[in-house]
NUKE-897671 format. One line per 10 residues: number of its first residue (from 1); their letters; for each residue y, z, x of N, C-alpha, C. Coordinates in nm, 2 decimals. Layout:
BEGIN
NUM> A> Y:Z:X:Y:Z:X:Y:Z:X; ... $
//
This chain:
BEGIN
1> MLALARLPRA> -1.45:-1.10:-0.31:-1.45:-0.98:-0.25:-1.33:-0.95:-0.17; -1.24:-1.04:-0.14:-1.12:-1.02:-0.07:-1.03:-0.91:-0.14; -1.03:-0.91:-0.27:-0.96:-0.80:-0.34:-1.00:-0.66:-0.29; -1.12:-0.64:-0.26:-1.16:-0.51:-0.23:-1.09:-0.45:-0.10; -1.05:-0.55:0.00:-0.98:-0.51:0.11:-0.85:-0.45:0.09; -0.79:-0.48:-0.03:-0.66:-0.44:-0.06:-0.66:-0.30:-0.13; -0.77:-0.26:-0.17:-0.79:-0.13:-0.24:-0.77:0.00:-0.15; -0.72:0.10:-0.20:-0.72:0.22:-0.12:-0.86:0.26:-0.08; -0.87:0.34:0.02:-1.00:0.38:0.09:-1.10:0.44:-0.01; -1.06:0.53:-0.10:-1.15:0.60:-0.19:-1.22:0.50:-0.29 $
11> PRLAIAAATA> -1.14:0.42:-0.36:-1.22:0.32:-0.45:-1.31:0.23:-0.38; -1.27:0.18:-0.25:-1.36:0.09:-0.17:-1.49:0.17:-0.14; -1.48:0.29:-0.11:-1.60:0.36:-0.07:-1.69:0.38:-0.21; -1.63:0.41:-0.32:-1.70:0.43:-0.44:-1.77:0.30:-0.48; -1.70:0.20:-0.47:-1.76:0.07:-0.50:-1.87:0.02:-0.41; -1.86:0.05:-0.28:-1.96:0.02:-0.18:-2.08:0.11:-0.22; -2.06:0.23:-0.24:-2.17:0.32:-0.26:-2.24:0.29:-0.39; -2.17:0.25:-0.50:-2.24:0.21:-0.62:-2.32:0.08:-0.60; -2.26:-0.01:-0.52:-2.33:-0.14:-0.50:-2.46:-0.11:-0.42; -2.45:-0.03:-0.32:-2.56:-0.01:-0.23:-2.68:0.07:-0.32 $
21> FAFASHVAAG> -2.63:0.16:-0.40:-2.72:0.24:-0.49:-2.79:0.14:-0.58; -2.72:0.05:-0.65:-2.77:-0.05:-0.74:-2.88:-0.13:-0.67; -2.84:-0.19:-0.55:-2.94:-0.27:-0.49:-3.06:-0.20:-0.44; -3.04:-0.08:-0.38:-3.16:0.00:-0.34:-3.25:0.03:-0.46; -3.19:0.07:-0.57:-3.28:0.10:-0.70:-3.34:-0.02:-0.73; -3.28:-0.14:-0.73:-3.35:-0.25:-0.77:-3.47:-0.29:-0.68; -3.45:-0.28:-0.55:-3.55:-0.32:-0.45:-3.66:-0.21:-0.45; -3.62:-0.08:-0.46:-3.72:0.03:-0.46:-3.82:0.02:-0.59; -3.77:-0.04:-0.69:-3.86:-0.05:-0.81:-3.99:-0.14:-0.78; -3.97:-0.23:-0.69:-4.08:-0.31:-0.64:-4.16:-0.39:-0.74 $
31> SPAPAVDPPP> -4.13:-0.39:-0.86:-4.20:-0.47:-0.95:-4.12:-0.58:-1.00; -4.18:-0.69:-1.03:-4.10:-0.80:-1.08:-4.03:-0.77:-1.21; -3.92:-0.83:-1.24:-3.85:-0.81:-1.36:-3.92:-0.87:-1.48; -3.91:-0.82:-1.60:-3.98:-0.87:-1.70:-3.93:-1.01:-1.74; -4.00:-1.09:-1.81:-3.96:-1.22:-1.85:-3.83:-1.22:-1.93; -3.82:-1.12:-2.01:-3.70:-1.11:-2.10:-3.65:-0.96:-2.08; -3.53:-0.95:-2.05:-3.47:-0.82:-2.04:-3.49:-0.73:-2.16; -3.52:-0.61:-2.14:-3.54:-0.51:-2.27:-3.40:-0.50:-2.33; -3.39:-0.48:-2.46:-3.26:-0.45:-2.52:-3.20:-0.34:-2.47; -3.06:-0.33:-2.46:-2.99:-0.22:-2.41:-3.01:-0.09:-2.48 $
41> VGGPPAGRGV> -3.02:0.02:-2.41:-3.03:0.15:-2.48:-2.90:0.22:-2.45; -2.82:0.23:-2.55:-2.68:0.29:-2.54:-2.60:0.21:-2.44; -2.53:0.28:-2.35:-2.45:0.21:-2.26:-2.43:0.30:-2.14; -2.31:0.29:-2.06:-2.29:0.39:-1.97:-2.27:0.53:-2.02; -2.29:0.64:-1.95:-2.28:0.77:-2.01:-2.14:0.79:-2.07; -2.15:0.84:-2.19:-2.02:0.87:-2.27:-1.95:1.00:-2.20; -1.83:1.01:-2.22:-1.76:1.13:-2.17:-1.74:1.13:-2.02; -1.76:1.02:-1.95:-1.74:1.01:-1.81:-1.61:0.93:-1.78; -1.53:0.90:-1.88:-1.41:0.84:-1.86:-1.43:0.68:-1.87; -1.54:0.63:-1.91:-1.56:0.48:-1.93:-1.61:0.45:-2.06 $
51> ETAALTLPAA> -1.56:0.36:-2.12:-1.60:0.30:-2.26:-1.66:0.16:-2.24; -1.74:0.12:-2.33:-1.80:-0.02:-2.33:-1.78:-0.08:-2.46; -1.80:-0.22:-2.46:-1.80:-0.29:-2.57:-1.88:-0.42:-2.55; -1.93:-0.48:-2.65:-2.00:-0.61:-2.63:-1.94:-0.71:-2.73; -1.92:-0.83:-2.68:-1.86:-0.94:-2.76:-1.92:-1.07:-2.72; -1.88:-1.17:-2.80:-1.93:-1.30:-2.76:-1.82:-1.40:-2.77; -1.80:-1.48:-2.66:-1.69:-1.58:-2.66:-1.75:-1.72:-2.66; -1.68:-1.81:-2.71:-1.72:-1.95:-2.71:-1.69:-2.01:-2.58; -1.79:-2.08:-2.51:-1.77:-2.15:-2.39:-1.70:-2.28:-2.43; -1.64:-2.36:-2.32:-1.59:-2.48:-2.35:-1.68:-2.59:-2.41 $
61> DGRPVPVRLF> -1.81:-2.57:-2.38:-1.91:-2.67:-2.44:-1.97:-2.61:-2.58; -1.90:-2.51:-2.63:-1.94:-2.46:-2.76:-2.05:-2.35:-2.75; -2.12:-2.33:-2.64:-2.22:-2.23:-2.62:-2.17:-2.09:-2.65; -2.24:-2.00:-2.71:-2.19:-1.85:-2.71:-2.21:-1.78:-2.58; -2.11:-1.72:-2.54:-2.13:-1.65:-2.40:-2.12:-1.49:-2.44; -2.23:-1.43:-2.43:-2.24:-1.28:-2.45:-2.15:-1.21:-2.33; -2.07:-1.12:-2.36:-1.99:-1.05:-2.26:-2.00:-0.90:-2.28; -2.02:-0.83:-2.18:-2.01:-0.69:-2.17:-1.87:-0.65:-2.11; -1.81:-0.54:-2.17:-1.68:-0.50:-2.13:-1.69:-0.35:-2.09; -1.63:-0.31:-1.99:-1.63:-0.18:-1.93:-1.49:-0.15:-1.90 $
71> YPVRGGALPV> -1.44:-0.04:-1.94:-1.29:0.00:-1.91:-1.28:0.15:-1.90; -1.17:0.20:-1.82:-1.15:0.34:-1.82:-1.08:0.38:-1.94; -1.10:0.51:-1.98:-1.03:0.56:-2.10:-0.89:0.57:-2.08; -0.84:0.61:-1.96:-0.70:0.62:-1.94:-0.65:0.52:-1.85; -0.52:0.51:-1.84:-0.45:0.42:-1.75:-0.39:0.30:-1.81; -0.29:0.24:-1.75:-0.23:0.13:-1.79:-0.20:0.03:-1.68; -0.16:-0.09:-1.71:-0.15:-0.20:-1.61:-0.28:-0.21:-1.53; -0.39:-0.22:-1.59:-0.52:-0.21:-1.52:-0.56:-0.35:-1.47; -0.61:-0.36:-1.35:-0.66:-0.49:-1.29:-0.79:-0.52:-1.36; -0.83:-0.65:-1.35:-0.95:-0.70:-1.43:-1.04:-0.76:-1.32 $
81> VVFSHGAYSS> -1.17:-0.72:-1.34:-1.27:-0.79:-1.25:-1.36:-0.86:-1.35; -1.39:-0.98:-1.32:-1.49:-1.06:-1.40:-1.61:-1.07:-1.31; -1.72:-1.02:-1.36:-1.84:-1.01:-1.27:-1.95:-1.11:-1.31; -2.00:-1.19:-1.22:-2.10:-1.29:-1.25:-2.23:-1.25:-1.20; -2.33:-1.23:-1.27:-2.46:-1.17:-1.23:-2.54:-1.28:-1.13; -2.64:-1.22:-1.08:-2.73:-1.32:-1.00:-2.82:-1.40:-1.09; -2.89:-1.49:-1.03:-2.98:-1.58:-1.11:-3.08:-1.50:-1.19; -3.10:-1.55:-1.31:-3.20:-1.50:-1.41:-3.17:-1.35:-1.46; -3.08:-1.28:-1.40:-3.06:-1.15:-1.46:-2.94:-1.15:-1.56; -2.88:-1.04:-1.58:-2.77:-1.04:-1.68:-2.68:-0.92:-1.64 $
91> GYDYDAVLVA> -2.56:-0.90:-1.71:-2.48:-0.79:-1.68:-2.54:-0.66:-1.71; -2.65:-0.66:-1.78:-2.71:-0.53:-1.81:-2.79:-0.48:-1.69; -2.81:-0.56:-1.59:-2.88:-0.52:-1.46:-2.79:-0.45:-1.36; -2.66:-0.45:-1.39:-2.56:-0.39:-1.30:-2.47:-0.28:-1.34; -2.53:-0.21:-1.44:-2.45:-0.10:-1.49:-2.39:0.00:-1.39; -2.47:0.04:-1.28:-2.42:0.12:-1.19:-2.29:0.08:-1.12; -2.28:-0.05:-1.08:-2.17:-0.11:-1.02:-2.05:-0.13:-1.11; -2.08:-0.18:-1.24:-1.97:-0.20:-1.33:-1.92:-0.07:-1.38; -1.99:0.03:-1.40:-1.93:0.15:-1.44:-1.85:0.22:-1.33; -1.89:0.21:-1.20:-1.82:0.26:-1.09:-1.69:0.18:-1.09 $
101> WARAGYVVFA> -1.68:0.05:-1.11:-1.55:-0.02:-1.11:-1.46:0.03:-1.21; -1.52:0.05:-1.33:-1.44:0.09:-1.45:-1.39:0.24:-1.41; -1.47:0.32:-1.36:-1.42:0.45:-1.32:-1.31:0.46:-1.21; -1.31:0.35:-1.13:-1.21:0.33:-1.03:-1.08:0.28:-1.09; -1.08:0.24:-1.21:-0.96:0.20:-1.28:-0.95:0.05:-1.31; -1.07:-0.01:-1.31:-1.07:-0.16:-1.35:-1.12:-0.18:-1.48; -1.08:-0.29:-1.54:-1.15:-0.34:-1.67:-1.24:-0.45:-1.62; -1.36:-0.44:-1.65:-1.47:-0.52:-1.61:-1.52:-0.60:-1.72; -1.53:-0.73:-1.71:-1.59:-0.83:-1.80:-1.71:-0.88:-1.74; -1.83:-0.87:-1.80:-1.96:-0.92:-1.73:-2.03:-1.01:-1.84 $
111> PTHPDSTRLG> -2.00:-1.15:-1.82:-2.07:-1.24:-1.90:-2.21:-1.26:-1.87; -2.30:-1.30:-1.96:-2.44:-1.33:-1.94:-2.45:-1.49:-1.94; -2.48:-1.53:-1.83:-2.49:-1.69:-1.81:-2.62:-1.74:-1.86; -2.63:-1.88:-1.89:-2.74:-1.94:-1.95:-2.87:-1.93:-1.88; -2.87:-1.91:-1.75:-2.99:-1.90:-1.67:-3.06:-1.75:-1.69; -3.00:-1.66:-1.76:-3.05:-1.53:-1.76:-3.18:-1.52:-1.84; -3.27:-1.44:-1.81:-3.39:-1.42:-1.88:-3.35:-1.37:-2.02; -3.25:-1.31:-2.03:-3.21:-1.24:-2.17:-3.17:-1.36:-2.27; -3.14:-1.48:-2.21:-3.11:-1.60:-2.29:-3.22:-1.70:-2.28; -3.34:-1.67:-2.22:-3.45:-1.77:-2.22:-3.47:-1.82:-2.09 $
121> GRRGTPTPPH> -3.39:-1.79:-1.99:-3.43:-1.85:-1.85:-3.55:-1.78:-1.79; -3.61:-1.87:-1.70:-3.74:-1.82:-1.65:-3.74:-1.81:-1.51; -3.76:-1.69:-1.45:-3.76:-1.67:-1.31:-3.86:-1.75:-1.24; -3.83:-1.79:-1.12:-3.92:-1.88:-1.05:-3.91:-2.03:-1.07; -3.83:-2.07:-1.18:-3.81:-2.20:-1.20:-3.68:-2.26:-1.14; -3.68:-2.39:-1.10:-3.56:-2.43:-1.04:-3.43:-2.42:-1.14; -3.32:-2.38:-1.08:-3.20:-2.37:-1.17:-3.14:-2.52:-1.18; -3.14:-2.57:-1.31:-3.08:-2.70:-1.33:-2.94:-2.71:-1.27; -2.89:-2.82:-1.22:-2.76:-2.83:-1.16:-2.65:-2.81:-1.26; -2.66:-2.84:-1.38:-2.55:-2.81:-1.48:-2.53:-2.66:-1.50 $
131> VTDQRVADLR> -2.62:-2.58:-1.46:-2.60:-2.43:-1.48:-2.48:-2.38:-1.40; -2.47:-2.43:-1.28:-2.35:-2.39:-1.21:-2.23:-2.42:-1.28; -2.21:-2.54:-1.34:-2.10:-2.58:-1.41:-2.08:-2.48:-1.53; -2.18:-2.45:-1.59:-2.18:-2.36:-1.71:-2.14:-2.21:-1.67; -2.17:-2.17:-1.56:-2.14:-2.04:-1.50:-1.98:-2.04:-1.48; -1.94:-2.14:-1.41:-1.79:-2.16:-1.39:-1.71:-2.16:-1.52; -1.77:-2.23:-1.63:-1.70:-2.24:-1.75:-1.70:-2.10:-1.82; -1.81:-2.03:-1.81:-1.81:-1.90:-1.86:-1.71:-1.81:-1.81; -1.69:-1.81:-1.67:-1.59:-1.73:-1.60:-1.44:-1.77:-1.65; -1.43:-1.90:-1.67:-1.30:-1.94:-1.72:-1.27:-1.89:-1.86 $
141> AVIDAAGEIA> -1.37:-1.91:-1.95:-1.36:-1.86:-2.08:-1.32:-1.71:-2.09; -1.39:-1.63:-2.00:-1.36:-1.48:-2.01:-1.21:-1.47:-1.96; -1.17:-1.53:-1.85:-1.04:-1.51:-1.79:-0.93:-1.57:-1.90; -0.95:-1.68:-1.95:-0.86:-1.73:-2.06:-0.85:-1.64:-2.18; -0.96:-1.57:-2.21:-0.96:-1.49:-2.33:-0.92:-1.34:-2.31; -0.91:-1.30:-2.18:-0.88:-1.16:-2.15:-0.77:-1.09:-2.22; -0.66:-1.17:-2.24:-0.54:-1.10:-2.30:-0.57:-1.10:-2.45; -0.62:-1.19:-2.51:-0.66:-1.20:-2.65:-0.76:-1.09:-2.68; -0.87:-1.07:-2.60:-0.96:-0.97:-2.62:-0.89:-0.83:-2.61; -0.80:-0.80:-2.52:-0.74:-0.68:-2.51:-0.66:-0.65:-2.63 $
151> RAHPPLAGRL> -0.59:-0.75:-2.68:-0.51:-0.73:-2.81:-0.59:-0.70:-2.93; -0.71:-0.77:-2.94:-0.81:-0.74:-3.05:-0.89:-0.62:-3.03; -0.88:-0.55:-2.92:-0.96:-0.44:-2.89:-0.86:-0.32:-2.88; -0.82:-0.24:-2.98:-0.71:-0.15:-2.97:-0.71:-0.06:-2.85; -0.82:-0.01:-2.80:-0.81:0.08:-2.68:-0.76:0.01:-2.56; -0.76:-0.12:-2.56:-0.71:-0.19:-2.43:-0.57:-0.27:-2.46; -0.52:-0.26:-2.59:-0.40:-0.33:-2.62:-0.30:-0.29:-2.52; -0.23:-0.39:-2.45:-0.12:-0.36:-2.37:-0.16:-0.30:-2.22; -0.29:-0.28:-2.20:-0.33:-0.21:-2.08:-0.38:-0.30:-1.97; -0.39:-0.43:-1.98:-0.44:-0.52:-1.87:-0.31:-0.57:-1.79 $
161> DPKRIAVAGH> -0.34:-0.58:-1.66:-0.24:-0.64:-1.58:-0.29:-0.79:-1.56; -0.22:-0.89:-1.62:-0.27:-1.03:-1.61:-0.24:-1.09:-1.47; -0.16:-1.03:-1.39:-0.14:-1.07:-1.25:-0.24:-1.03:-1.15; -0.33:-0.94:-1.19:-0.43:-0.89:-1.10:-0.57:-0.90:-1.16; -0.62:-1.02:-1.14:-0.76:-1.06:-1.19:-0.84:-1.10:-1.07; -0.96:-1.04:-1.05:-1.06:-1.09:-0.94:-1.18:-1.14:-1.01; -1.26:-1.22:-0.94:-1.39:-1.26:-0.98:-1.48:-1.21:-0.87; -1.59:-1.14:-0.91:-1.69:-1.09:-0.82:-1.83:-1.13:-0.87; -1.92:-1.14:-0.78:-2.06:-1.16:-0.82:-2.16:-1.12:-0.73; -2.28:-1.13:-0.77:-2.39:-1.09:-0.68:-2.49:-1.22:-0.67 $
171> SYGAW> -2.53:-1.24:-0.55:-2.62:-1.36:-0.52:-2.57:-1.48:-0.58; -2.65:-1.55:-0.66:-2.61:-1.67:-0.72:-2.47:-1.66:-0.80; -2.45:-1.55:-0.85:-2.32:-1.52:-0.90:-2.20:-1.52:-0.82; -2.22:-1.51:-0.69:-2.11:-1.50:-0.60:-2.11:-1.64:-0.52; -2.21:-1.72:-0.55:-2.21:-1.85:-0.48:-2.10:-1.94:-0.50 $
//
């Protein structure tokens, strides 16, 4: 989160507002999350300057790592944010924040970690110690592949700034 302190005031406020909204919406729902996340319906609203893509990367241990990608339609030399979700959730639970970051000019990669209910994790069960290592490996896989992903995804070709990469997370994803 140190990277946020370097942002101009307007993007910091937009990110803070989107984060607060996403958290308040989650808490206000008041019901426990389903054991398995529902399949995504569409993506962020089209025509609002943000595009999305879904891809799968191999982790160092050979596991497939599902990754959601959010990026602004315009702009070059875009900074990158790799977002790590909280325990048992997935990148699909954070659309409000991830879209806000993309609208603010960031390319956002959101991997889904092995403890996610989307991948069979169960809420309320202890997190095995090796999951922390797998989460770190997932983040490394995304960072290592960011340039290759951009080259393979024509709308992003030549638009990433490899010198400006931040990692952010929520709850266990920020631990």
